[in-house]
C-alpha positions in Angstrom: -32.8 -8.7 46.3 -32.8 -12.0 44.2 -32.2 -12.2 40.5 -35.8 -13.2 39.9 -37.0 -9.9 41.3 -35.1 -7.9 38.7 -37.0 -7.7 35.4 -35.1 -5.9 32.7 -34.5 -6.7 28.9 -31.1 -8.0 29.7 -32.4 -10.1 32.6 -36.0 -11.1 31.9 -38.2 -13.0 34.4 -37.1 -16.5 35.2 -39.2 -19.3 33.8 -40.3 -22.4 35.6 -38.7 -25.6 34.7 -40.1 -27.0 31.5 -41.1 -23.5 30.2 -40.7 -23.0 26.4 -38.6 -19.9 27.0 -35.0 -20.0 28.4 -33.6 -17.2 30.4 -30.5 -15.7 28.7 -27.8 -13.9 30.6 -27.3 -11.0 28.1 -25.1 -8.5 30.0 -21.7 -10.1 29.0 -22.7 -10.0 25.3 -24.0 -6.4 25.6 -20.7 -5.3 27.2 -18.7 -7.0 24.4 -20.8 -5.5 21.6 -20.6 -2.1 23.3 -16.8 -2.4 23.3 -16.8 -3.3 19.6 -19.0 -0.4 18.6 -17.0 2.0 20.8 -13.8 0.9 19.0 -15.5 1.7 15.7 -16.6 5.1 17.0 -13.0 5.8 18.3 -11.8 5.6 14.7 -13.7 8.7 13.8 -12.5 10.7 16.8 -9.4 12.8 16.3 -6.7 12.0 13.8 -7.0 8.8 11.9 -3.9 6.6 11.9 -3.1 3.1 10.7 -2.5 2.1 14.3 -6.0 3.1 15.3 -7.3 1.1 12.3 -5.5 -2.1 13.3 -6.6 -1.8 16.9 -10.2 -0.8 16.2 -10.8 -2.8 13.1 -8.7 -5.9 13.6 -7.6 -6.5 17.2 -10.8 -5.5 19.0 -13.1 -7.4 16.6 -11.0 -10.5 17.0 -11.0 -10.3 20.8 -14.8 -9.5 20.9 -15.6 -12.4 18.5 -13.7 -14.8 20.7 -15.4 -13.4 23.7 -18.9 -13.7 22.2 -18.3 -17.4 21.5 -17.0 -18.0 25.1 -20.0 -16.1 26.6 -22.5 -18.0 24.6 -21.0 -21.4 25.4 -20.1 -20.9 29.0 -22.1 -18.0 30.5 -25.4 -17.7 28.6 -27.3 -20.0 31.0 -29.1 -21.7 28.1 -29.5 -25.4 27.6 -26.5 -27.0 26.0 -28.5 -28.0 22.9 -29.5 -24.4 22.3 -25.9 -23.2 22.8 -24.5 -25.7 20.4 -27.2 -25.2 17.8 -26.5 -21.4 17.6 -22.7 -21.8 17.6 -23.0 -24.6 15.0 -25.1 -22.5 12.7 -22.6 -19.6 13.0 -19.7 -21.9 12.2 -21.6 -23.4 9.2 -22.4 -20.0 7.8 -18.8 -18.9 8.3 -17.7 -22.0 6.4 -20.2 -21.2 3.6 -18.9 -17.7 3.3 -15.3 -18.8 3.2 -16.1 -21.2 0.4 -18.7 -19.3 -1.6 -18.2 -15.6 -1.1 -16.0 -13.3 -3.1 -12.3 -13.5 -2.0 -12.6 -10.0 -0.6 -15.0 -11.3 2.1 -12.9 -14.1 3.2 -10.5 -13.8 6.1 -10.0 -10.1 6.9 -13.2 -9.0 5.2 -15.2 -11.3 7.5 -13.4 -9.9 10.6 -13.7 -6.2 9.7 -17.2 -6.1 8.4 -19.3 -9.3 8.8 -18.4 -9.8 12.4 -19.5 -6.4 13.8 -22.8 -6.5 11.8 -23.4 -10.1 13.0 -22.6 -9.3 16.6 -24.7 -6.1 16.7 -27.7 -7.8 15.1 -27.4 -10.9 17.3 -27.5 -9.0 20.6 -29.9 -6.4 19.3 -32.4 -9.0 18.4 -32.1 -10.8 21.7 -32.6 -7.5 23.6 -35.6 -6.4 21.5 -37.3 -9.9 21.6 -36.8 -10.4 25.3 -40.6 -11.1 25.9 -40.9 -13.5 22.9 -41.0 -17.3 23.4 -37.5 -18.8 23.2 -38.1 -20.7 19.9 -38.9 -17.3 18.2 -35.8 -15.7 19.7 -33.6 -18.5 18.7 -35.0 -18.6 15.2 -34.3 -14.9 14.9 -30.6 -15.4 15.9 -30.3 -18.1 13.3 -31.9 -15.9 10.7 -29.4 -13.1 11.5 -26.5 -15.5 10.7 -28.1 -16.6 7.5 -28.9 -13.1 6.3 -25.4 -11.8 7.0 -23.9 -14.9 5.4 -26.0 -14.5 2.2 -25.2 -10.8 2.1 -21.5 -11.6 2.2 -21.9 -14.1 -0.6 -23.7 -11.5 -2.8 -21.4 -8.5 -2.1 -17.8 -7.6 -2.9 -15.3 -5.3 -1.3 -13.6 -3.2 -4.0 -10.7 -2.2 -1.8 -10.2 0.6 0.8 -9.0 4.1 0.7 -6.1 5.5 2.8 -8.5 5.8 5.8 -9.4 2.1 5.3 -12.9 3.1 4.2 -14.3 0.3 2.0 -16.0 0.5 -1.3 -18.8 -2.1 -1.7 -20.6 -3.3 -4.7 -22.8 -6.3 -5.7 -20.8 -9.2 -6.7 -22.4 -9.5 -10.2 -21.4 -5.9 -11.2 -18.3 -6.2 -13.4 -15.1 -4.7 -12.0 -13.0 -2.4 -14.1 -10.6 -5.3 -14.5 -13.3 -7.5 -15.8 -14.5 -4.8 -18.2 -10.9 -4.5 -19.5 -10.6 -8.2 -20.1 -13.9 -8.2 -22.1 -12.6 -5.2 -24.2 -9.3 -7.0 -24.9 -11.0 -10.2 -26.1 -10.5 -10.6 -29.8 -7.7 -8.0 -30.0 -4.5 -9.2 -31.4 -1.6 -9.3 -28.9 1.1 -6.8 -29.7 4.0 -8.2 -31.6 7.6 -7.9 -30.6 8.9 -4.4 -31.1 11.8 -5.7 -33.2 15.5 -5.5 -32.8 17.4 -2.5 -31.6 18.5 -1.1 -28.3 17.0 1.5 -26.0 19.3 3.6 -24.0 18.8 6.2 -21.3 18.8 9.8 -22.3 18.6 13.1 -20.4 15.1 13.7 -19.2 14.2 10.0 -18.8 12.7 8.6 -15.6 14.3 5.2 -15.4 12.5 3.7 -12.4 10.7 4.2 -9.1 10.7 7.8 -8.0 13.2 8.8 -10.6 17.0 8.4 -11.1 17.8 8.9 -7.4 14.5 7.5 -6.0 13.8 10.9 -4.4 10.9 12.1 -6.6 12.9 15.2 -7.4 13.0 16.6 -10.9 15.5 19.3 -11.8 16.2 21.1 -15.1 12.5 21.5 -16.0 10.3 24.6 -15.6 6.6 24.4 -16.4 3.9 27.0 -17.0 1.9 27.4 -13.8 -1.1 29.3 -15.1 -3.3 26.3 -15.9 -6.2 28.6 -16.7 -4.2 30.0 -19.7 -2.0 27.0 -20.4 -3.7 23.9 -18.9 -2.2 20.4 -19.2 -3.3 18.9 -22.5 -4.6 15.4 -22.4 -2.8 13.4 -25.1 -4.3 10.0 -24.4 -6.2 7.9 -21.8 -7.2 4.3 -21.6 -8.1 1.5 -19.2 -5.3 -0.4 -17.4 -5.2 -3.5 -15.3 -5.1 -3.1 -11.5 -1.9 -2.6 -9.6 0.0 0.1 -7.8 3.1 0.3 -10.0 4.3 3.6 -11.2 6.2 4.2 -14.5 9.7 3.9 -15.9 10.0 6.3 -18.9 12.8 6.0 -21.4 12.6 8.0 -24.6 9.3 7.2 -26.3 8.7 4.1 -24.2 6.9 3.7 -20.8 7.0 0.6 -18.6 4.6 -0.4 -15.9 3.0 -3.5 -14.3 -0.6 -4.5 -14.1 -2.9 -7.5 -13.4 -5.1 -8.9 -16.1 -7.1 -11.9 -14.9 -4.8 -14.7 -13.9 -1.8 -13.1 -15.4 0.6 -10.6 -13.9 2.0 -8.4 -16.6 5.0 -6.2 -17.4 3.7 -3.9 -20.2 5.5 -1.5 -22.5 3.5 1.4 -24.0 4.3 4.0 -26.6 4.6 7.4 -24.8 3.2 9.4 -27.6 0.0 7.4 -28.2 -0.5 5.1 -25.2 -0.6 2.1 -27.6 0.7 -1.2 -26.2 4.1 -2.1 -27.7 4.8 -5.4 -26.0 3.6 -7.4 -22.9 5.2 -10.1 -20.8 2.9 -12.4 -18.8 3.5 -14.5 -15.7 0.7 -16.9 -14.7 0.2 -15.7 -11.2 -2.2 -13.4 -9.3 -2.0 -11.6 -6.0 -4.8 -9.9 -4.2 -5.8 -8.8 -0.7 -8.8 -7.0 0.7 -7.4 -3.5 1.4 -5.5 -2.7 -1.8 -7.0 -5.3 -4.1 -5.3 -7.3 -6.8 -2.2 -6.6 -8.8 1.6 -6.0 -8.6 2.9 -3.3 -6.3 6.4 -2.5 -7.5 7.6 -0.3 -10.4 9.8 -1.6 -13.2 13.5 -0.5 -13.4 15.2 0.4 -16.6 19.0 -0.2 -16.8 21.3 -0.5 -19.9 18.7 -1.7 -22.3 16.9 -4.0 -19.9 13.8 -3.8 -17.7 13.7 -5.5 -14.3 10.4 -6.0 -12.6 9.4 -7.7 -9.3 5.8 -9.1 -9.1 3.7 -9.2 -6.0 4.3 -13.0 -5.6 8.0 -12.6 -5.8 8.7 -13.3 -9.5 11.7 -11.2 -10.7 11.9 -10.8 -14.4 14.6 -9.4 -16.7 13.3 -8.4 -20.1 14.8 -6.7 -23.2 13.5 -3.1 -23.1 13.1 -2.8 -26.9 11.4 -6.1 -27.7 10.1 -7.5 -24.4 12.2 -10.7 -25.0 12.4 -12.7 -21.8 16.0 -12.9 -20.6 15.8 -14.5 -17.2 13.4 -15.2 -14.3 14.0 -15.7 -10.6 11.5 -16.8 -7.9 12.5 -14.9 -4.8 10.3 -17.0 -2.6 11.8 -20.3 -3.8 15.4 -18.9 -3.8 15.3 -17.6 -0.2 12.7 -19.8 1.3 10.6 -16.7 1.9 6.9 -16.2 2.2 4.8 -13.6 0.3 4.2 -10.6 2.5 0.7 -9.8 3.7 0.4 -6.9 1.2 2.6 -8.5 -1.5 6.2 -7.9 -2.6 6.5 -4.1 -3.3 10.2 -3.8 -3.8 11.2 -2.0 -7.0 14.4 -3.6 -8.2 17.7 -1.6 -7.7 20.4 -2.2 -10.3 23.9 -1.1 -9.1 27.5 -2.5 -9.4 26.4 -5.4 -11.5 23.6 -6.7 -9.2 19.9 -6.5 -9.0 18.8 -6.1 -5.4 15.2 -6.7 -4.1 13.5 -7.3 -0.8 13.2 -11.0 0.2 12.2 -10.8 3.9 13.2 -14.4 4.6 14.7 -15.8 7.8 18.3 -16.9 8.3 19.8 -13.6 7.2 18.0 -13.3 3.8 16.4 -9.9 4.2 17.7 -8.7 0.8 18.5 -10.8 -2.2 20.8 -9.7 -5.0 21.2 -11.3 -8.4 23.7 -10.9 -11.2 22.2 -8.4 -13.6 23.3 -10.2 -16.7 22.6 -13.9 -15.8 20.1 -13.7 -12.9 22.4 -16.0 -10.9 22.2 -15.4 -7.1 25.0 -13.0 -6.1 24.4 -12.5 -2.3 21.9 -12.3 0.4 22.1 -10.0 3.5 20.3 -9.4 6.8 19.4 -6.1 8.3 21.0 -5.8 11.7 22.3 -8.7 13.7 21.7 -12.0 11.9 18.4 -13.5 13.2 16.2 -16.5 12.5 13.3 -14.1 12.3 12.1 -12.7 8.9 12.0 -8.9 8.5 9.0 -6.8 7.5 9.3 -4.2 4.8 7.6 -2.8 1.7 10.5 -0.4 0.9 12.7 -0.6 -2.1 16.5 -0.7 -1.9 17.9 2.8 -2.1 21.3 3.8 -3.6 23.0 6.7 -1.7 26.4 8.1 -1.1 27.2 8.8 2.6 30.6 9.9 3.8 31.9 9.4 0.3 30.9 5.8 0.1 28.2 4.5 -2.2 25.9 2.1 -0.5 22.5 0.5 -0.6 20.2 1.7 2.1 17.3 -0.6 3.3 14.7 -0.1 6.0 12.7 -2.8 7.8 10.9 -3.1 11.1 14.3 -3.6 12.7 15.7 -0.2 11.5 18.0 1.0 8.7 21.2 -0.4 7.3 23.8 0.5 4.7 25.3 -2.3 2.5 28.2 -2.6 0.1 26.5 -3.1 -3.4 29.0 -5.6 -4.9 29.3 -7.9 -1.8 26.3 -7.3 0.4 28.5 -6.6 3.4 26.6 -4.5 6.0 28.5 -1.3 6.7 26.3 -0.1 9.5 23.0 -0.7 11.1 20.8 1.8 13.0 18.4 0.1 15.4 14.9 1.5 15.6 12.8 -1.6 16.1 9.0 -1.3 15.6 7.9 -4.9 16.0 5.1 -5.9 13.7 5.2 -2.6 11.8 6.5 -2.9 8.2 8.2 0.3 7.0 7.0 1.4 3.6 8.3 4.8 2.6 11.7 5.4 1.1 14.5 7.0 3.2 15.4 10.5 2.2 19.0 11.8 2.0 20.1 15.1 3.5 23.8 15.4 3.2 25.2 12.6 5.4 21.9 12.3 7.2 19.0 10.0 6.5 15.3 10.7 7.2 13.5 7.5 8.1 9.7 7.7 8.1 7.6 5.2 10.0 3.9 4.7 10.1 1.6 3.5 12.9 2.2 6.8 14.8 6.0 6.3 15.2 7.0 9.4 13.2 10.1 10.4 11.3 13.7 10.3 12.6 16.7 12.1 11.3 19.8 9.9 11.5 23.4 11.1 11.1 25.9 8.7 9.6 29.6 9.1 10.2 32.6 7.0 9.1 36.0 6.7 10.6 38.3 4.1 9.1 36.4 0.8 9.3 34.0 2.1 11.9 30.6 3.5 11.0 28.4 5.3 13.5 24.7 6.2 13.0 23.1 8.5 15.6 19.7 10.0 16.1 19.5 13.8 15.5 15.8 14.2 16.2 12.5 12.3 16.1 9.3 14.1 15.1 5.8 12.8 15.4 4.5 15.7 13.3 5.0 13.6 10.2 4.2 9.9 10.5 4.2 8.7 6.9 2.5 5.3 6.2 2.9 4.6 2.5 3.2 8.1 1.1 6.7 9.2 0.3 8.1 12.6 1.1 10.4 15.1 -0.8 13.1 17.5 0.5 13.8 21.0 -0.5 16.3 23.3 1.2 15.6 23.2 4.9 12.2 21.6 4.9 10.5 18.3 3.9 7.0 18.0 2.4 4.9 14.9 2.7 1.9 13.1 4.3 1.0 12.7 7.9 -1.9 10.3 7.7 -4.7 12.4 6.0 -2.7 15.7 6.3 -0.2 17.2 3.9 2.6 18.8 5.9 5.7 20.9 5.8 8.3 20.1 8.5 11.5 21.9 9.4 14.6 19.8 8.9 16.6 21.4 11.7 14.4 20.2 14.6 11.5 18.3 13.0 8.9 20.9 13.8 5.8 21.3 11.7 5.6 24.6 9.7 2.1 24.0 8.4 -0.4 21.4 7.5 -3.5 21.2 5.3 -6.1 18.6 4.2 -7.6 17.9 0.9 -5.2 15.5 -0.8 -6.1 12.2 1.0 -3.4 9.6 0.9 -1.7 11.0 -2.2 1.8 11.2 -3.6 4.1 14.2 -4.2 6.8 15.1 -6.8 9.2 18.0 -6.5 10.0 20.4 -9.4 13.2 21.7 -7.8 14.0 24.6 -10.1 10.7 26.3 -9.5 10.3 25.1 -5.9 6.9 23.6 -6.8 5.2 20.4 -5.6 3.1 18.3 -8.0 0.6 16.6 -5.7 -1.4 13.7 -7.0 -4.3 13.3 -4.6 -5.9 10.0 -3.6 -9.0 11.1 -5.6 -7.0 11.6 -8.8 -6.6 15.4 -8.7 -3.3 16.9 -9.8 -2.5 20.0 -7.8 0.4 22.5 -8.1 1.6 23.7 -4.7 4.3 26.2 -3.8 7.1 24.5 -1.8 7.4 27.3 0.7 7.6 26.9 4.5 5.7 30.1 5.5 2.3 29.0 4.2 0.5 26.5 2.1 -0.4 27.9 -1.3 -2.1 25.8 -4.0 -1.7 27.5 -7.4 -4.1 25.3 -9.4 -5.4 21.8 -9.9 -7.3 19.6 -12.4 -9.0 16.3 -12.4 -6.6 13.7 -14.0 -8.1 10.3 -12.9 -11.2 8.8 -11.5 -11.0 6.4 -8.6 -8.5 5.6 -5.8 -5.0 6.7 -6.8 -2.0 5.7 -4.9 0.5 5.4 -7.7 3.4 7.9 -7.9 3.1 10.5 -10.7 5.9 10.9 -13.3 7.1 13.9 -15.4 9.4 13.2 -18.3 10.1 15.0 -21.5 7.4 17.6 -20.8 4.7 15.0 -20.2 2.9 14.1 -17.0 2.1 10.4 -16.7 -0.5 9.2 -14.1 -2.3 6.0 -13.4 -4.2 4.1 -10.8 -5.7 0.6 -10.6 -8.3 1.4 -13.3 -6.9 3.8 -15.9 -3.8 5.7 -17.1 -3.4 9.0 -18.8 -0.8 11.3 -20.3 -0.8 15.1 -20.3 1.5 17.5 -22.1 2.6 20.3 -19.8 3.4 23.8 -21.0 7.2 24.3 -20.6 9.0 27.6 -20.0 12.0 28.1 -22.3 11.2 24.9 -24.1 14.2 25.2 -26.5 16.5 25.1 -23.5 14.8 22.3 -21.6 17.0 19.4 -23.0 20.1 21.3 -22.1 18.9 22.0 -18.5 17.8 18.4 -18.0 21.2 17.2 -19.1 23.0 19.7 -16.8 20.8 18.7 -13.9 21.6 15.0 -14.5 25.3 15.7 -14.4 
């Protein structure tokens, strides 16, 4: 049977030469759009994972978009003038969006959202209008491009949650950051806090995830009946966007936030929330998934605050006054490039150096600077020296393995241990995951290290041994029952507690087997109260929950609403206060303490 005898919407009757309607071969386009929609549907089937997101939301749309252009140009059977007019209009509208739309709709925003809508509407119109004259059908296609392009120019993507679900708004609706900037207009900038020195005391939380970067708090026992003794809100106020947590030292707290074109390190009074001092750098970082702002947490060390911004600016500031002591540009120093999601490395200060992630080629994965002067001290690569840059959003991690203090660092190549003063690599464990940036901190269990890896790769327990000059790192087990992406885990006794995509899980440390899992916290963060074997879980929706750290079952004791909006920042407990923040607001709550008179002694003993 000939083509002309088959009359379907995807293959309408052939027209005689000179007819006003052209016959379009639709089936290749229909197949491509079906693949695109099926990939989106696949994301909602079974367990969500970042790997599914990147395949279904990035790789497939990119391939389908290229396929649609090739189909239209070389297999649509239209006159070349019609083919070029449609493709030209599409290219023109894409250029308009790239120039005129909000930054959230440029690049990845176009690929993830505008392309699927455009493709589905394009093919849908051609199928439904198969009996219309070609000029009408062509006009409809061009109108689809214009409508989608105008929509992109009028809308804004206000970031995504842990499942990469976007939040849209009209572009003219002020963002929380814009509202904050309006509220700050006319207010006098805080003056310098004056002379003096701030020193670390028992009970302080000097940097990212605490003194040992393990989100473990010992020496503190809190009241767990929040019906009778609920956390008392002491203060709350708006804050600029960013995913920094807090360093808490005495009556001062330090964090980072974006305010317009300035990236800021800000010191607040812990009792009132009032701003004490602010340091500004004229730089801004933003991307469509997490939005604008710095990612790393400031580090307090011997009277100074060290902070790495999302574009690679490393500041050293006087903790009491905010006086600027030195600044390094990691990108310029190491000939690096800003990572896709921004620099997220919280500085580590040890043995006289400040170590941060650089990710540059030519063996410059980590950069270390003299803590007093800011002069470059050393650079080091993870694994065999390579021309290729490494991927990581981890922070350097100080640990003692086999009696030797060392800096641990994880990248897409694996995990390494370095000598802090010199940067010499003691050992390297190879676990390459090409193109996958590791994000969570390693966890120490004796002389073993837990290395969590997203994109479905799981968590591996690595044993590190030392014999003379020889170091050996060997796999103990690998578990796919906890595949942390950017949510850190904690360890208590023989189990770990953390996030496996959208699940909160308990996993046995002996073999890596899941003990239980539960939903309801999204992509949150967890802090361990070791003395009471309690987990403080800050959910992605801003709830604070108190959960028993027990392997036999999940037991949530209580919860309350602490924040509104997406919350990815790590919670902090210091001096009986709970500090929480996200990209829009920060708040402080006083927790009821058990044996409050003994709390300082217990904290001091735990620190020792």
